[in-house]
C-alpha positions as CSV (number, residue, x, y, z in Angstrom):
1,M,13.4,4.9,-3.5
2,Q,12.3,8.2,-2.2
3,D,9.1,8.6,-3.9
4,L,6.7,9.5,-0.5
5,Q,7.4,11.7,1.7
6,I,5.8,11.3,4.9
7,T,4.8,13.6,7.9
8,F,3.9,12.7,11.1
9,L,1.3,15.3,12.0
10,G,0.2,13.8,15.2
11,T,1.2,10.7,17.1
12,G,-1.0,10.7,20.0
13,T,-4.0,9.2,21.6
14,S,-7.8,10.6,21.4
15,H,-6.6,12.7,24.6
16,G,-3.8,14.5,23.1
17,I,-0.6,14.7,24.8
18,P,-0.3,16.2,28.1
19,V,-3.5,15.4,29.0
20,I,-5.7,17.9,30.7
21,G,-5.6,18.1,34.4
22,C,-2.7,14.9,34.2
23,E,0.5,15.1,36.5
24,C,2.4,12.2,35.4
25,A,5.8,12.2,34.4
26,V,4.9,12.1,30.3
27,C,2.5,14.8,30.7
28,K,5.2,17.1,32.7
29,S,7.7,15.6,30.3
30,S,10.6,18.9,28.7
31,D,11.3,16.4,25.7
32,P,9.4,17.6,22.9
33,R,9.1,14.1,21.6
34,D,6.3,13.6,24.5
35,K,4.2,16.5,23.0
36,R,1.8,14.6,21.2
37,L,-1.2,16.0,18.8
38,R,-4.0,13.5,18.0
39,T,-2.9,11.0,15.4
40,A,-2.2,12.0,11.7
41,I,0.2,11.9,8.8
42,H,0.5,14.1,5.6
43,I,1.9,12.2,2.3
44,Q,3.7,14.2,-0.2
45,M,3.8,12.0,-3.5
46,P,5.8,13.2,-6.5
47,S,2.7,15.8,-7.5
48,L,-0.1,15.0,-4.8
49,S,-0.4,16.4,-1.3
50,I,-2.3,14.2,0.9
51,A,-3.6,14.1,4.4
52,V,-4.7,11.0,6.1
53,D,-7.2,11.7,8.6
54,T,-8.0,15.2,9.6
55,T,-7.9,15.3,13.2
56,P,-9.0,18.1,15.7
57,D,-5.5,19.7,16.0
58,F,-5.6,20.1,12.3
59,R,-5.2,23.5,11.8
60,A,-2.7,23.8,13.9
61,Q,-0.8,21.1,12.4
62,C,-1.1,22.1,9.0
63,L,0.6,25.5,10.3
64,R,3.2,24.1,11.9
65,E,4.2,21.8,8.5
66,N,3.4,24.7,6.1
67,I,1.1,22.5,4.4
68,T,-0.5,25.3,1.8
69,R,-2.0,22.5,-0.7
70,L,-4.1,19.4,-0.2
71,D,-5.3,17.3,-3.3
72,A,-7.0,14.3,-1.3
73,V,-7.8,13.1,2.0
74,L,-7.8,9.2,2.8
75,Y,-10.3,9.0,6.1
76,T,-9.3,6.0,8.0
77,H,-12.4,5.9,10.3
78,S,-15.2,8.1,11.6
79,H,-14.1,8.6,15.3
80,V,-14.0,12.3,16.5
81,D,-10.5,12.2,17.3
82,H,-9.7,11.5,13.3
83,I,-12.2,13.7,11.7
84,L,-13.2,16.6,13.3
85,G,-10.5,19.0,11.5
86,F,-12.7,18.1,8.7
87,D,-14.2,21.6,8.5
88,D,-10.8,23.2,8.3
89,L,-10.8,21.7,4.6
90,R,-12.6,24.8,3.7
91,R,-9.1,26.9,3.7
92,F,-7.7,24.4,0.9
93,C,-11.0,24.7,-1.2
94,E,-10.5,28.1,-1.2
95,L,-6.9,28.7,-1.9
96,D,-7.1,26.6,-5.2
97,N,-10.8,27.2,-6.0
98,K,-11.7,23.7,-5.9
99,A,-13.6,20.7,-4.6
100,I,-11.1,18.0,-2.6
101,P,-11.6,14.4,-3.3
102,V,-12.6,12.5,0.1
103,H,-12.0,9.1,0.6
104,G,-13.3,6.9,3.1
105,S,-15.5,3.3,3.7
106,Q,-19.3,3.7,3.0
107,R,-19.9,3.8,6.7
108,T,-16.8,6.7,7.3
109,L,-18.6,8.8,4.4
110,S,-21.8,8.2,5.9
111,D,-20.8,9.2,9.2
112,L,-19.1,12.5,7.7
113,K,-22.2,13.3,5.7
114,R,-24.3,13.0,9.1
115,V,-21.7,15.3,11.0
116,F,-21.1,17.8,8.5
117,Q,-24.1,17.7,6.4
118,Y,-23.9,21.3,5.3
119,A,-20.8,20.6,3.9
120,F,-22.3,17.6,1.2
121,D,-25.9,19.2,1.0
122,G,-24.9,22.4,-0.7
123,S,-26.2,24.7,2.0
124,A,-22.9,26.3,3.2
125,R,-23.0,29.7,3.1
126,Y,-19.8,30.4,0.8
127,P,-19.1,29.1,-2.8
128,N,-15.3,27.7,-1.3
129,Y,-16.5,26.8,2.4
130,V,-16.1,23.2,1.9
131,R,-16.3,21.3,-1.3
132,P,-16.1,17.4,-0.7
133,D,-15.7,15.2,-3.2
134,P,-16.8,12.1,-1.7
135,I,-15.2,8.5,-2.9
136,T,-15.8,5.1,-1.6
137,M,-12.7,3.0,-0.9
138,E,-13.9,-0.2,-2.2
139,G,-10.7,-2.4,-2.9
140,R,-7.4,-1.3,-4.6
141,F,-7.1,2.1,-6.2
142,S,-4.3,4.9,-7.8
143,L,-2.9,7.9,-6.9
144,D,-0.3,9.3,-8.7
145,G,1.3,6.5,-9.9
146,F,1.0,4.4,-6.4
147,D,-1.5,1.7,-5.9
148,I,-3.3,2.1,-2.6
149,V,-4.9,-1.2,-1.2
150,P,-7.4,-0.6,1.9
151,V,-7.6,-3.2,4.3
152,H,-10.2,-3.7,7.5
153,L,-8.2,-4.1,10.5
154,P,-10.9,-4.4,13.7
155,H,-11.2,-1.4,16.0
156,G,-13.9,-2.1,18.8
157,R,-17.2,-2.1,17.2
158,M,-15.8,-0.1,14.3
159,V,-13.5,-1.4,11.6
160,T,-10.8,0.9,10.2
161,N,-9.0,1.1,7.2
162,G,-5.5,0.2,6.7
163,L,-3.8,1.5,4.2
164,V,-0.8,-0.4,2.1
165,F,1.1,2.3,-0.7
166,E,2.3,-0.2,-3.5
167,K,4.5,1.0,-6.7
168,N,5.5,-1.3,-9.6
169,G,4.3,-4.3,-7.6
170,Q,6.7,-3.2,-4.6
171,R,5.2,-2.6,-1.2
172,L,6.6,0.5,0.1
173,F,4.6,2.1,3.1
174,A,1.7,0.7,5.2
175,Y,-0.6,2.8,7.7
176,Y,-2.0,0.7,10.6
177,T,-3.5,2.9,12.6
178,D,-6.4,2.5,15.4
179,C,-6.9,-1.2,15.9
180,Q,-6.9,-4.0,18.5
181,S,-5.2,-6.8,15.8
182,I,-3.7,-7.3,13.0
183,P,-6.2,-10.1,11.1
184,A,-4.1,-12.6,8.5
185,E,-5.6,-10.4,5.3
186,A,-3.8,-7.6,6.5
187,E,-0.5,-9.1,7.6
188,E,-0.3,-10.5,4.3
189,A,-1.2,-7.4,2.4
190,A,1.5,-5.5,4.3
191,G,4.1,-8.2,4.0
192,G,7.8,-7.5,3.6
193,V,6.7,-4.1,3.2
194,E,9.5,-1.0,3.4
195,V,7.6,0.8,6.3
196,L,4.9,-0.2,8.8
197,V,3.4,2.2,10.9
198,I,1.2,0.7,13.2
199,D,-0.8,1.6,16.6
200,A,0.9,0.8,19.5
201,L,-1.2,2.4,22.9
202,R,0.5,1.5,25.9
203,H,2.0,-2.0,27.6
204,T,-1.0,-2.7,28.9
205,A,-4.3,-4.5,27.6
206,H,-6.9,-2.1,25.7
207,S,-9.7,-3.6,24.0
208,T,-9.7,-1.9,20.9
209,H,-5.8,-0.9,20.7
210,L,-2.8,-3.0,20.3
211,T,0.1,-2.9,23.2
212,V,3.7,-2.3,22.4
213,Q,4.1,-6.4,22.8
214,G,1.1,-6.7,20.5
215,A,2.4,-4.5,17.5
216,L,6.1,-5.7,18.1
217,E,4.6,-9.1,17.4
218,A,2.5,-8.1,14.3
219,T,5.7,-6.6,12.9
220,R,7.8,-9.5,13.1
221,R,5.1,-11.4,11.3
222,I,4.8,-8.6,8.4
223,G,8.3,-8.4,8.4
224,A,8.8,-4.8,7.8
225,R,12.2,-3.4,7.0
226,Q,11.4,-0.3,9.8
227,T,8.5,0.5,12.0
228,W,7.3,3.4,13.5
229,F,4.8,3.3,16.4
230,I,2.0,5.8,16.5
231,H,-1.1,6.7,18.5
232,M,0.6,6.4,22.1
233,C,-0.5,7.3,25.3
234,H,0.7,8.7,28.2
235,E,2.0,5.9,29.9
236,L,4.9,5.4,27.2
237,G,7.3,8.3,27.5
238,H,9.2,8.3,24.1
239,A,13.2,8.0,25.5
240,E,12.3,4.9,28.1
241,T,10.3,3.4,25.6
242,E,12.6,3.7,22.6
243,A,15.3,2.2,25.0
244,E,13.5,-1.1,25.0
245,L,12.5,-1.6,21.5
246,P,14.7,-3.3,18.7
247,T,16.6,-0.9,16.5
248,D,14.7,-1.6,13.4
249,V,11.1,-0.3,15.8
250,R,11.3,3.4,16.5
251,L,8.2,5.8,18.5
252,A,7.1,8.2,15.9
253,Y,6.9,11.9,17.0
254,D,5.2,15.1,15.8
255,G,6.9,16.4,13.1
256,L,8.7,13.6,12.3
257,R,9.4,13.3,8.5
258,I,10.5,10.0,6.5
259,H,11.0,9.0,3.0
260,V,10.3,5.9,1.4
């Protein structure tokens, strides 16, 4: 079954990689898979083009992947490395002369309205500058024949929305970025999913992100057929980290495209 085409727009942590002023082996690596923009994905459904988060690199990511149409944006949370490309949505409003549905939790939408007040209060100078249509994610909803189930993931003092995509009762794709653990409810929501994408920051412990080991343990409990790690920092070199992983768990990289 190949109903979703998922493109990894970025797979790095909030610094991006290479990190400014860093001389480490990963930041100086010649492997293109070690060059990581901030984490986001694009999902092509049969008839809808969707972004999950708009990073500070969003314009460059869209240009690289030749994304010329967006029908909706799903926001996982409102940390700056996931929202600061919001203003680049103006071009998609202009291209199709339309508002763009913007889905997020109540807190995420509140933060977007505060940071980008001009876009929501109608004070933008041009008609097609940015026209967001805010939609609160509260429980299961549907887009283009898919059921999307938001789940709560702890991320320090923030709660991130994980997203599980289902069709005809089959769990196809789960996207769990920016989380320090996977609660039982989130494990259950993604149980047996075809493809899991999950936060795996580094090997050493972190207060708001999963480690590689933590992500592996969650993956085994969830029972995904295939897992891709994201939101990785410059402590993880692509080739050497992948060499230590099981065959059904891989590191995603910028520009990777998979089908589910």
